[in-house]
C-alpha positions, 0 to 999 in steps of 0.5 A: 500500500502506498503511503498516500493510501495509508494517509487516506485510511487514517482519515477514513476513521473519522466520522466528521470534519477534522483538522490536518494535525489530528489526521496526522496524529491518527496516522501516527497511531495507526502506523507507529513505524512510519511515525518513528521514521518521521521522527528520525527525519524531523531530528535531522532538520535544521528547524525545530520540528516533530514527526507529527508536524512532518506528517501533517506537512506531507498530508497538506502538501498532498492536499494542495497538489490534488492527490486525493481528487474527490476523495477528500473534501476541504473546508477552508472557511475556518482556520485551520482548514478542515477535511473529511473523507468523502464516501462513494455515495456522496462522491456520486452526488457531488459529481452529479451536482457539478455536472448540473452546475456545468450545464446550467444556463 
């Protein structure tokens, strides 16, 4: 399983909106070996950071570049931004709404 898929698995455990740092913490709980690796990488950074911060930054980067397509919804109306996993039935509804908006006069 790719790391990005593991990030997504961690997000799926939440039932509602969640901030990226909480998502990163859950990922660390689910994959302690990857958290340990991130902690080692954080220790080698010039800036003071932690493994959780490193993971959160990677998740944020993936979100910014659109790596999750329509699997993750992003709410930027508040700070910090919140995200949630979009299950298949809701994805289909969103796609239908987007199509309607595209063809509306």
